[in-house]
N, C-alpha and C positions, 0 to 999 in steps of 0.2 A: 504494500500500500504506500503510495507517495505521501511524503510528509507535507503538511500545510506550511511548515516552517522552512522550506527550501524554495527559494525564488530564483528564477532565471530572468535577467533583465530583458532578454529578447522575447520572452513569452508573456510578459506582464500586460495587463489590459489598459494601462494608462500611459500615455506618452509614447514617443518614439526614441528609443535609447541612442540611436545613431545621430539623431538631431539634437537631443538634450537629455543625456543620461541622468542629470541632476533631478529633473522632474520625475523620472521613473523611480529612482531610488528613494526620493522623498515620499512618493506615493506608496511604495512598498513599506517604508518605515511607519507610515500612518496606518497601514493595514495591520501590521504587527501589533501596534499599540491598541488598535480597536479590538483585535481578537484576544489579546493577552491582557485582560483587565483584572483578573483575580490574583491577589498577592500570595495566597496560600491555598493550594488545592493538593491534598495528599502529599504534603511537604514539598510542593512545587508551585507551579502556577504561571511563571513567566520565563520560559526556557530561552527566549530570544529566537534568532533565526540566522540563516545563511543566505546571502545574496551573491549569486554567481554571475560573473561577467565573462562570457565566452571570448575567445580571440577575435579581435576586430577593432576598428576605430570608432570611438564614441565621443562626440562633442559634449562638453559640459558648459552650459550657459547659465545654469541655476545652481547655486551653492548647495551642496548636500549638508543637511543639518542632522546631527546624530545626538539624541537625548535619551537613549535607552541602553541598558546593559545587555550583554550576551549577544552581541551582533558581530557576525563575521562577514566581511566583504572580500571575496576572493575571485581571482582570475586564473588563467592557465598560461602564465608566462610574463616575466617582467619586461621583456621587449626592449631592453636598453641598447641603443647604439649611439655613437657620438654625433651630437648636433653641432658641436663646436668645429669638428673637422669638416662636416658638410658645409657649414656656412663660410668656411675659409678655403674651400676648394673651387677652382675655376670651373665655369659652366661646361667647358669642353671636356674636362675630366669627369665631372659629375654625370655627364650623359652616359658614361660607360659603367657606372656603378650598378651592382646587382639590386640593391634597394637603397632608398633615400632616407626614409623616416623611421623612427622607432616603431616596433611592432608589438606582438603578443596581444594581451588584453590591455588595450591602450586608451587612456582617457586624455582627450585634448582639452586643455583648460582655456576656454574662451571667455572667462570672466573679465569684466572691466573693474579693476580694483577701485575702491572708494577712498575716503579720507582716513579710515583706520586700517590697521594691518590685517585684521581678521576678514575684511570684506573680500580680499583677494584669495581666500583659501578655498580650494576645491572641496575639501572635507572639513567641516567645522563641528567640533565636538564640545558640547557644554550641557551640564545639568547641575542645578543647584539642589540643596537639601541633602538628606541622608537616606540611605548610604550614598557614598560617592559612586558615580558611574563606574562600572567595572567590566572587565573582560570584553572590551571591544577589540577586534582584530582586523588588520589589513594584510592581505596576503596575495602575492603572485600576480600583480598587475602593474601597469606603467602609468605614471602621472606625468604628462608632458606639458610644460609651460609654453612650448612652441617657439616663442621669440623673446629676445631681450629688446630693450628700447634704449634710446639715447639717454644717458644719465650723467652727463658731464664728466665722464671718466677719461683717463689718459689714452684710450684706444680710439681709433678712427671709426671702426665699424660698430654700429649699435648692437649687433649680434654678439659682441664680445664684452658688453658692459656688466653682465650679471644683474641687471636691474629690470624688473617689470611689475613689482608689487604682488606677485603671485606666490602662494604657498600651497604645498601638496596637502599636508595634514596639519591642522591647527587645533590643539586641544586646550581649551580656555579655562577649564575648571578642574578642581582636584579629582584625580582618578586613580584606579587601582587595577593592577594586573592587565594592562594593555599589551598587545603584541603587534609589532610591525615586522613582518618576515617576508623574505623573497620578493621585495618590491623593487621596482625601477623608478627612479625620480630624476628628471632632467629638465634643464632650462626653467627652473623655478628660482625666484629670489630667495625663498626659504623652502627647504625640503620638508623637514619635520620641526614644528615648534610646539612644545608641550610645557604647560604650567602645572606645578604641584604634582609631579609624577611619583607614584609609589609602586614598586615592584613592576616596573615597565621593562619589557624586553624588546630591544631593537637589534635584530639578528639576521645575518645573511642577506642584506640588501645591497643594491647597487645604487648609491645616491651620489651623483657626480654632475659636473657642469651646472651646479646650482650656486647661487650667491653664498648662502650658508646651507650646510647640510643637516646637522642635528643640533638643536638648541633646547636644552632643558632649563627652563627659566623659573624664577621666583624662589622655589625651594623644592626639595624632593628627597627620596631615600630609596635604598635597597633596589637599585635598578641596574640594568646591564646594557652595554653597547658592545656587541661581539660579532666577529666574523663578517664584518661589512667591508665593502669596497667603497671608498669615500673620496671625493675630490671637490672642494669648494672653490670659489672665486677669490681673486686677490683682495677683495673688499669685504670678505665674510669669513665665517668660522667653519672649519670642518667638523669639530666637536666642541660644543660649548656647554658648560654646566654652571649653575649659580646656586649657592647656598644648599649644596647637596651633601648628603651623608650616605656612605655605603654604595658608591657608584663603582661598577666594574667595567673597565675599558680594556678589552683583551682581544688579541688575535685579529685586529683590524689592519687592513692595508690602506693607509691614508696617503694619497698622492697629491701633487700640486694642483691648484695654485692657491690654496687657502691662506689668508693672512696669518693663520696659525693652524697647526694640526690639532692641538688640544689647548683649550683656554678654560681654566677653572677660576671662578670667582667665589671666594668664601666656601670652598669645598673641603670637607674633612673626612678622614678615615675612609678613603677611597683608594682604588688601585688602578694603575696604568701599567699593564704588564704584557709582554710578548707581542707587541705591535711592531709593524714596520711603518715608519713615518718618512715621508719624502717632501721636501720643501725647496722653493727657490729663494726664500727670504729668511732673515733672522726672526726670532720670536716664534719658533716652532712649537714650543711648549711654554705656556705662560700660566703661572700661579699668582693671582693677585687677591687682595682683600683678605689676608690672613688665612691662607689655606694651610691646614695643619694635619699632621699624622697621616699623610698620604704616602703610598708606596709607588715609586716609579722604578721598575726593574725589568731587566732582560728585554728591553726594547732596542730596535735599530733605528737610529736617526741619521738621515742623510740630507745635507743641504748642498745643492750645487746651483748652477746658473740655468736660466730659461733657455732651452735650445731651439724653440719653435719660432720662426720669424714673425708670425702675426702677433706674438705677445712680447717681442723684444721691447725693452724699455719700461715695462710694467713692473711695479713692485708694491710692497705693502706700506711704504713710507717710513720704515724703521731703519735706523743706522746700525751698522754691524757691531757696535759696542753695546747695543741693547741686550745682547745675550741670545744665543741660539736656544738655550733653555734658561728661563728667567723665573726665579722663585721668590715669593714673598710669603712668609709664614713660619710656623714652628714645628719642630719634630717630624719633618718629612724625611723619608729615606730615598736616596737616589743611588741605586746599587746595580752593578753589573750590566750597564747599558753600553752598547757600541754606538759611538757618535762620530760620524764622518762629515767633515767640511771640505769639499773639493771644489775650488773656485779660483779662477784667475784673478790676480790682484786688481786688475782694471775694473772689475765689477763690484769691488767693495765700496761701501758708502759710509762716510765721505772718502775721497781719495786719500790714500796713505794710512787709513785707520788700521789698527790691529784688532781683528775681530775677537769677541769674547764668546766662549762656548757655554760655560755654566756660570750664571751670574746670580748670586744670592743677594737680593736687594735689601731685605730686612728679615730678621728672624733669629731664633735661638733653638738649640737642640737638633738642628738638621744634621743628617748623617749622609755624607757623600763618599762612596767607597767603591773601589774596584771597577771604575768605568774606564773603557778603552776609547781614547780620543785619537782620531786620525785626521790630521789637517794637512792638506796638500793643495798646490796650485794646479789649475786645470788649463789646458790650452784654450785660447779664445775660440768661441764658437763662430764659425764662418756664417755671416748673416746673408743667406741667399734668399732674397725675397720671392724668387720664382718658385722655390720648392715648398709649396704650401698644400700639396695634395695629401690624401690620407696616408699613402705610403711614405711620403716625406715626413709627416708628423711622427709616425711610428718609428721610422728609422732614426730620426733625429733624437727622439727621447730614449730609445733603446741604446743607440750608439753612445749617448752621453752617459748612460748608466754603466755601460760595459767598459768605458775608458778607464784603464788602470795602469797603462804603461805611460812613459814619458812624464810622470808626475814628480814634482819636487816638494819638499817640505814647505809648509806655509807657517809663518810666525803667527801664533795666536796666544791669547790669554786663556788658558784652559779652564781655570777657576778664578772667579773674582768674588771675594767676600767683602761686602761694603762695610764701612765703619759703623753703621747702625746695627750690625749683627755681631753677636757674641755667643760663646758656648756651643759653637758648631764644630763638627769633626769632618776633616777631609783626609782620606786615606787612599794611597795607591791609585791615584787618578791622574796625576800630573807631575812633571819634573819641577824641581824647586824654582827654576827661572820662569815657569809658566803660570805662577800663582801670585795673586795679590791677596794678602791675608794679614790680619793683625794676629801674630802668633802669641801675643800676650793674653789674648782673650778667646782664642780658638785653637783647637788641636789640629796639627798638620803633620802628615808623614808623606814625604815625596816619593815618587818612583825613582829607583836607582837609574843612573845613566851609564850605558855601556861604554 
């Protein structure tokens, strides 16, 4: 017997999902609420439902509003493919492509954002009262913002601005046990924005070519960001968390061009472990606002120079003495990370600066130990403006990653402990000449020099 609580958007009796899937999903949600009115029937009563989106292209002109628990919206494929490469490929080359747009179960966000940030969200989740809205899931479909717009950025092409006022999933109220899995999100100014998250799982998604990818705002606890492929724009965050406790950031592959790979503000007792981070700018990891008792361990950090011609000259506005990893707070542990800075001196900002790798701005009780820092110069990237096809983008980026020969040592400040910091420990991370530290109030053991 078919379940009343399983809906297919292409079979629903209200609206045309290809014309406006927002109208269809909102109508289905209204039907669920109309049928599931009893709060307690045989220790149940409101089981929620599944809304299925088959593979295909579905325009969204009406915002989907979710205000009930136990709802799963699922498709049959995240459908991600690079829009940035497409928009930077000449028309004669584009004519030979096998496909042009993202695919799978794809939602095309045609909203016109209003004056507030929530108005541009494809999926807007909010419910007041008790209990908090719970167990809403998004799985295996693509949310495509379609185009960026001119935003006064340093790039010439509006499609490279990472601005359009659109958000994939916007969760405005306190919530519990949400899951975002197997999703594709592309060309959105904000991928996922969530306020007051508790026990949220953001797992195995492809969120890239978005202004900001994942933002956990206001406060939250006991959540995880794991096994994702993430890449934000030069003016946004790859992973951002605010006033959070117990956040697990693990096994993500975070690639350029986010202004930071991880940015924590007031985050405590959380872990950033076993990730691979790649950036074109300083400020890859930023802890601000008294982040305390966090573990940063067994990560791989790589900073090098932008190799793709359409993005030459773009950066996040930070100087290289800002710190590749910048920490403000107490009792954090930075242990057993591999940190590579491979960049030609001409790309350092300002000219002649000695870059800082780990910079402790303010704090006490921090433990920095057994990190391996590799600092080298990289041959200048040859800026060939004609090589802007998909193959050129791939070969430029892979070529830059694989360049390991012809490198020379780059002078850096491996660890800089500011005067406002005391009671910190730095062990086996840098040679004596590579550290700025007041040894009268901090403990330091240098690496031996061969």
